[in-house]
N, C-alpha and C positions, 0 to 999 in steps of 0.2 A: 871826724877822720875815717878815712877808708884805707882798706888792706886788699891787696891783688890775692889773686888764687893761691900762689906759692906761700905768701906769709900766712895765710889763712890755715892751711895744710899744716904748717908747721906749729903754729900756735895751738891748733887745737888737737892735733896728732891722728888726724883721720885719714884717710884716701881722698882721691879726687871723687871716686865714684860714690863714698859716703856723703860728701859736701853735696854732689849732684842731687842725690836722694834727698838730703835735707833741704835742697833749694826746690826741687818739684813738690815735695810735701809742704812748701810753705813755711818751712821753720825758720828760714831766714831768706832776707829780700836780697837781691842783687842789684846792682847800678851798672850799667853799660856805657862805658866813656871811650870813645875811639877803638872801638872792638875789644876792650878788655873789661874783664868783669870784675868790680869793684864790691867789696862788703863793707858795711858799717860796723864800726868798731863796736858800739853799744849791741847792735844784733848778735854780734861774735859772743859777746859776755854772756848774753842771755841763751844762745844756743848751747856754749860751755856748760852753763849751769844745768840745761835741760838733759844734755848728754852725761853729766857726771850723776846726775840724779837717777837716769836710767840704769847706768850701770851699776850704782849702789844697790836699788832695787833688785836687779838680776842677783848681784851676789847674797843678797839677803834671802831671797827666795831658796836660792840654791843650798844655803846654809841651812835653811829650815827644813829642807828635804832630807838631809843627811843625818837630821839630829833623831 
């Protein structure tokens, strides 16, 4: 199952620039069909988990600094 860019942005809660950055860093693969970029649902789940972990690590490191 594949999702279009708009749906991906909505699901992940990120901007188009952030999605492009993830694509360029090869964190997520893209499939181009009839000039539309499509993202695999499994890849989105994996990316979502990576982004969630990063956010949690950042919050934990900031909270340790303030202790």
